[in-house]
N, C-alpha and C positions, 0 to 999 in steps of 0.2 A: 591026582593029589594036587591041591592048590599050592601055588608058589607064594611066598611072602616077601615083603620088601627087604627084609634083612638078608635073605638068601640072595636076592638080586644084587644088593649093595655089595655084599662080600665077594660075589663072583666077579663083579666089575672091578672092584678095588684091588683084588688079587692079581688081575691081569694087566691093567694099565694104570698109569699115573692119573689121578683124578683131581682136577682143580675145583670143579663144582658138579654136584649130582642132585637131581630132583627125581624122585620116583613117586608116581601117583597111581594108586590102585583105583581104576575107573570102573570097577565091577562091584561097587558097594560092599567091599570087604571079602568077596569070595575068592580073590586071587586069580582070576582068569583073564583080566584085561588090564594091562599096564601101559603107561606112557612115561617115558623118561626124557630128561634134558641132561645131557652129558657134555662136560667141558674137559678137554684133555689136550696136552701137548702132543700126544700120540697121533692126533689128527692133522698135525701140521703137514702141508704138502699133499694131502689126500683129498680126493673128490668126495662129495657127499655120498655117492654110491659106494665108494671104497670104504668109507667110514661105517656105513650101515652094514655092509657085508662083514666087516670086522666084528661089529657088535653082535650081529646075527650068529656068526660062527662061535664067538665067545660064549653066548648064552643059548646055544642050540638046544641043550637039554631042558633048560627052563622054558624056552619059547615053545617047545614041543608040547608042554603041558598047559599052555595058555590058549584062550580063544582068540585074543588079539594083543598085539604089541606094537607100539609106535615109538619112534625115537627122533629126537632132535640132537644133532651133534655139532659142536663148535670147538674151534681152537680158543684159547684164552683171549686172544686179541679180538676175534669175531664176537665173542660173548660180551666183552667189555664194550665194544662198539654198539652192539644190540642194546645193552643196558643204557648206554648214554642216549641213544636215539629214543628209547621208550620214556625217558625221564624229561624229554623236552616238551 
């Protein structure tokens, strides 16, 4: 059964505080390939690997139904810096 963006968004927002969230269905609407950009204070002090493991555990039921899942995780400060560098 395909996963939809609303289900992913609800699962994430129920579990951690979200500052910014982008969910992109990269499978032409069939719900089998998602990429997310997630910004949260919950990532403060965690390595990228620890962040990804946290999200993989949080979404394990949904990810099990997907063909592919990619994520970019940032603290609010990291995301702010990234946005500033991209606008230069």
